[in-house]
N, C-alpha and C positions, 0 to 999 in steps of 0.2 A: 300454747301447750300448758300453761300454768293451771294448777288446781285452784278452783274458785275459793276465795276467802271464806265464803259461807259454809264450806265443807270442813273448815278447820275449827277446832274447839278453842276455848279460852286458853291463852298462853301457849298455843300450839303454833309452830312455824315450820315451813318446809326447809329441810336440810339439803335435799337433792331430789331432782326429778329428771327421769330419763325415759326414753322409749328404746325398744330393741335396736340393736346396731343396724346401720344401713346395709350391712352385708346380706341381710335378709332379702334385699331387693335386687341382688345380683342375678339370681336365676330368673325372676320375672322380667328383668331388663333383657337378658339374653333371649328369653322366649318371645318378647315383643319384636326384637330384631329378626328372629327366625320366622315369626308369623308374617311380618312385613314382606320378607323375601318369598315365603311360601305363597302368600296371596298374590304377589306380583307374578310369580312363575305360573301359579294355577290359573290366573286370569289370562295369561298370555298363551297357554297351550290348549285352551278350550277350542274345540272344533268350530268352524264358522257356521255350521248348521244350527248349533245351539248357543251361538256367541252371546247375545245380550243376556239371555236368561241364565246361562251357565256362569257367566262372569258375575252376575248379581248374586248367585248362590254361593260362589267362592268368596266374594266380599262379605256377605252376611255371615257365613261360617267363620271367616277370619275375625270379624267383629265379635261374635259370640265367644270364640276362643280367647281373644284379647281381653275381654271383660273377665272371663273365668280365670285365666292364667296370669294376668298382669294387673288389672284394675282392682280386683278384689284383694289380692295380697297386699297391694299398696295401701288400700283403705284399712285393712287389718293392722298393718304396720303403723299407719298414721294415727289410728285411734287407740292404740295400746300404750299405756303409760304406767310407769312404776314410780311411786313417790315415797320418799322416806321423810317423815316429820320427826320432831323430837319425841313423839309419843307412839307412832305407829307406822306400819308399812301398808301402803295403799296401792292396790292393783286395779286398774280400770281398762276395760276393753269393750269393743262392740262397735259395729257400723250403724245398724238401725236400732237394734235392741242393745242397750248398754248393760254390762255386767261389772260389778264392783266387789272387791274383797278388801276388807280392812283387817289387819292383824296387829293387835296391840304389841308393842315391843316387850311388854312384861311377860308375854306368853312365849317369847323366843328363847330357846335354850342355847342354840348355837348358830353361828353364821360362818360359812366357809365358801370358797370359790374354787372353780376348776377352769383351766385354760388349755385347750388343745393347741396344736401347732397352728392351725388356721385361725383360731381365736387370737393367738399371739401376734400373727401377721396383721390382723384387722384391728387389734387393740380392744378386744372385748373378752367376755367369758361367761360362765354360768355361775350365778349366785345361788348357793344352797342354804335355805333357811330351815332349821330344825325347830319345830314348835312343840309346845306341851299339849296341844289340842289333838283332835282326832285326825287331822290332816297329816300329821307326822312331818314329812319332808316336802318342802315347796322348792321347786327348782325354777329359777328365772333365767331363761336362755338368752344369749347374745346381749348381755348388759355391757354398754360401752364403759370403758375405764373401770372394770369390775373391781380392781384392787382398791380404788378410791372409794367406791360404794361400800365395799367390805370394811374398810377402815372407819368410815363414818358410822356405819351400823354398829361396829364393835365398840366404838367410843360411846355411843348412845346406850348400848347395853351395859357397858361397864358402869356408867353413871347410874343406871336403873338398879343394878345389882347392889351397889353400895348405898342405896337409899337417898341419893341426892336427886333432886328434880333437875333434868336437863334444861338448859336455857331455851 
């Protein structure tokens, strides 16, 4: 999961790197179980007159839905990372075509977080990053241990504001 060293600048190091919380995979897992049951039931109730072809259609439809509802969300979850270095916030996402966004910490005005009841149960939350740029507010949903990430970013920002170069 690590960010390649070649993407880091001189004297830049990774403070924390996370992906969205695994709670994002709960619904796809439930859908996979339901699809398995649905395909089994669907293949079993096909009339004998269209038995082999009808069963293949049910299985193919089940596979297409499994890819759409389960595999793609897993791949999106697996390929999305948030990295905080001592100089910037780096967002990377994408399965086939990769998208990256780098936000220098010097452009960050404020960092806050929010945790709903379900977030508190799962141990995650939404990190809100207020920037000086045109983007305004960037919200990163389902960040594991969001309080720790918030603390690290606040410490890095405090060092930047006071003119000291972070380690």
